[in-house]
C-alpha positions in Angstrom: 0.0 0.0 -0.1 1.2 3.4 -0.8 1.0 6.2 1.6 -2.2 7.9 0.0 -4.9 8.7 2.6 -7.7 6.5 1.2 -10.0 9.4 2.0 -11.7 11.7 -0.7 -10.6 15.4 -0.9 -13.8 16.5 0.7 -15.3 14.5 3.4 -18.8 16.5 3.1 -19.3 15.5 -0.5 -20.7 12.4 -2.1 -18.0 10.3 -4.1 -17.7 7.0 -5.6 -14.4 5.2 -6.1 -13.5 2.3 -8.4 -10.4 0.1 -8.4 -8.6 0.4 -11.7 -5.7 -1.7 -13.2 -2.7 0.5 -14.3 -0.4 -1.9 -16.1 3.1 -1.6 -17.4 5.6 -4.0 -19.3 7.0 -5.4 -16.0 5.3 -3.7 -13.0 1.9 -2.7 -12.4 -0.7 -1.9 -9.5 -4.3 -1.4 -8.8 -5.4 2.2 -8.0 -8.6 3.4 -6.3 -9.9 6.4 -8.3 -12.4 8.5 -6.3 -14.9 10.7 -8.3 -17.2 13.2 -7.0 -20.8 12.5 -7.5 -21.5 15.8 -9.3 -18.4 15.3 -11.8 -16.5 18.2 -10.3 -13.4 16.4 -9.2 -11.6 13.0 -9.4 -8.3 11.9 -7.9 -6.4 8.6 -6.8 -7.0 7.9 -3.1 -5.2 4.7 -2.8 -2.8 2.3 -4.6 -1.7 -1.3 -4.1 1.7 -2.6 -3.8 3.5 -3.1 -7.2 3.0 -6.4 -8.6 5.0 -8.2 -11.5 3.2 -8.1 -14.9 2.6 -10.5 -16.5 2.3 -12.8 -13.2 4.3 -15.8 -13.5 2.5 -19.1 -12.3 0.3 -19.6 -9.3 2.6 -17.4 -7.0 2.4 -14.5 -9.5 -1.5 -14.9 -9.6 -1.7 -15.0 -5.7 0.4 -11.8 -5.5 -2.0 -10.0 -8.0 -5.1 -11.0 -6.0 -3.4 -10.2 -2.7 -2.6 -6.8 -3.7 -6.1 -6.2 -5.0 -7.6 -7.5 -1.9 -5.4 -5.5 0.4 -6.5 -2.2 -1.4 -10.2 -3.3 -1.3 -10.2 -4.1 2.4 -8.2 -0.8 3.3 -10.9 1.2 1.6 -13.8 -0.7 3.3 -11.9 -0.1 6.8 -11.6 3.7 5.9 -15.3 4.1 5.7 -16.1 3.3 2.0 -19.3 1.3 1.5 -19.9 -1.3 -1.2 -21.5 -0.8 -4.6 -22.4 -3.2 -7.4 -19.1 -4.2 -9.1 -17.9 -3.1 -12.5 -17.5 -5.3 -15.5 -13.9 -6.4 -14.7 -13.1 -8.8 -11.8 -11.0 -6.2 -10.0 -13.4 -3.3 -10.5 -14.5 -3.0 -6.9 -16.8 0.0 -6.6 -17.6 1.8 -3.6 -19.3 5.0 -2.2 -18.4 7.7 0.3 -21.5 9.0 2.2 -21.0 12.7 3.1 -20.2 13.6 6.8 -21.2 16.8 8.3 -21.0 17.9 11.9 -24.4 17.8 13.5 -24.3 18.7 17.4 -20.9 17.5 17.8 -21.3 14.2 16.1 -20.6 13.0 12.6 -23.7 12.1 10.8 -23.9 10.7 7.4 -26.2 11.8 4.6 -27.1 9.7 1.7 -25.7 11.3 -1.6 -28.2 12.2 -4.5 -29.0 9.2 -6.7 -27.9 6.7 -4.0 -31.1 4.7 -4.4 -29.5 3.3 -7.6 -27.4 1.2 -5.3 -28.5 -0.1 -1.9 -26.1 0.9 0.9 -25.2 -1.5 3.7 -27.9 -1.6 6.3 -27.0 0.2 9.4 -26.4 -2.1 12.6 -28.9 -1.6 15.3 -27.8 1.2 17.5 -27.8 -0.9 20.7 -25.3 -3.5 19.1 -22.6 -1.0 18.7 -21.6 -1.2 22.3 -20.7 -4.9 21.9 -18.3 -6.8 19.7 -19.8 -7.4 16.3 -19.1 -9.8 13.4 -20.2 -10.0 9.8 -19.7 -12.7 7.1 -17.8 -11.4 4.1 -16.8 -12.8 0.8 -13.0 -13.0 -0.1 -12.8 -14.0 -3.8 -9.9 -15.6 -5.3 -8.6 -16.8 -8.7 -8.1 -20.2 -7.4 -9.8 -20.5 -4.0 -12.4 -18.3 -2.6 -13.9 -18.4 0.9 -16.2 -16.6 3.4 -14.6 -14.8 6.3 -15.9 -13.9 9.6 -14.7 -10.3 10.3 -15.1 -9.0 13.8 -15.4 -5.2 15.2 -14.6 -4.0 18.7 -17.2 -2.3 20.5 -17.9 1.1 18.5 -15.0 0.2 16.2 -14.8 0.4 12.4 -11.7 -1.5 11.6 -12.5 -5.1 11.2 -10.3 -8.3 11.8 -11.1 -11.9 10.3 -11.1 -14.5 13.0 -12.0 -17.4 10.9 -13.1 -18.6 7.5 -15.1 -21.1 5.8 -13.5 -23.9 3.7 -12.1 -23.3 0.2 -14.4 -22.8 -2.7 -13.3 -23.3 -6.0 -14.5 -22.2 -9.6 -15.2 -18.6 -8.9 -12.4 -16.9 -10.7 -12.8 -13.7 -8.6 -16.4 -13.5 -9.2 -19.1 -13.0 -6.7 -20.7 -15.5 -4.3 -23.9 -17.0 -5.7 -27.0 -17.7 -3.6 -28.3 -20.4 -5.7 -24.7 -22.4 -5.7 -25.1 -25.2 -3.0 -21.3 -24.9 -2.1 -21.6 -21.4 -1.5 -24.8 -21.7 0.6 -23.1 -24.6 2.6 -20.1 -22.6 3.3 -22.1 -19.8 4.8 -24.1 -22.1 7.0 -20.7 -23.7 8.1 -19.3 -20.5 9.0 -22.5 -19.1 10.7 -22.8 -22.5 12.7 -19.1 -22.0 13.9 -19.9 -18.5 15.2 -23.2 -19.5 17.2 -21.3 -22.4 18.5 -18.7 -20.0 19.9 -21.3 -18.0 21.4 -22.2 -15.2 18.8 -25.7 -14.3 18.4 -27.5 -13.4 15.2 -28.5 -9.9 14.8 -29.5 -9.4 11.2 -27.9 -9.2 8.0 -25.9 -6.7 5.8 -26.3 -5.8 2.2 -25.5 -9.2 0.7 -27.2 -12.5 0.9 -24.5 -14.1 2.9 -23.6 -11.1 5.2 -25.0 -12.6 8.3 -24.3 -10.4 11.4 -23.8 -11.4 14.9 -23.0 -9.6 18.1 -21.2 -10.9 21.4 -23.0 -10.1 24.6 -20.7 -11.8 27.0 -18.5 -10.0 29.8 -15.3 -11.5 28.3 -14.0 -10.7 25.0 -14.5 -13.1 22.2 -11.7 -15.6 21.1 -9.2 -14.3 18.7 -9.6 -17.3 16.4 -12.7 -19.0 15.5 -12.8 -22.8 15.8 -14.1 -24.4 12.6 -17.4 -26.1 12.6 -17.6 -29.8 11.7 -18.1 -30.3 8.0 -20.4 -32.8 6.3 -19.8 -33.9 2.7 -19.5 -31.2 0.2 -22.8 -30.7 -1.7 -22.7 -31.1 -5.4 -22.4 -27.8 -7.5 
């Protein structure tokens, strides 16, 4: 990752960002380009680490996907929210909701035209005082998986504590609700969370984004024990 701030130039304006590929003959990188919703401004807010191009074998492909994933996750942890992806596998799209000072607190206001893309539903207010967890999709060229990402009370930076078993055949694509292997992996991970003591508290923007909270006095375990797995369903 470069030293770019990952934040748009004006926090009080509405922005969208898209991850773009900027290749060279030997070295390339992914760049997150932010554009104001009114078209008045555009600038790069983040870059991945440089990667060799073209990739050499499995190691090169993994380096490529790792660089993209690191940039995508860094944007999400900074406050960018997911939108429908672009046409290329790496074209992750996100939105920045304007922030304004409202009686000493930061309040979010949806940008004009935001109804075209459904933003992630807000967590229940009373859940923010607890540890929280959400299931997220981690796409890869060879293996993809779902991850359980936790947040400290009132925290915004997530940390993965566990994952489903690997799923093949997605080639950096989206998780599919009509794919038995995908549904089974979500059930596996959700079952492991509930066995560990997490309680369901709703769902995020995607079909798999099950949400949980931790209402115990002690903090949750740093690593999630995997649930027992039955036979993998047919695809």
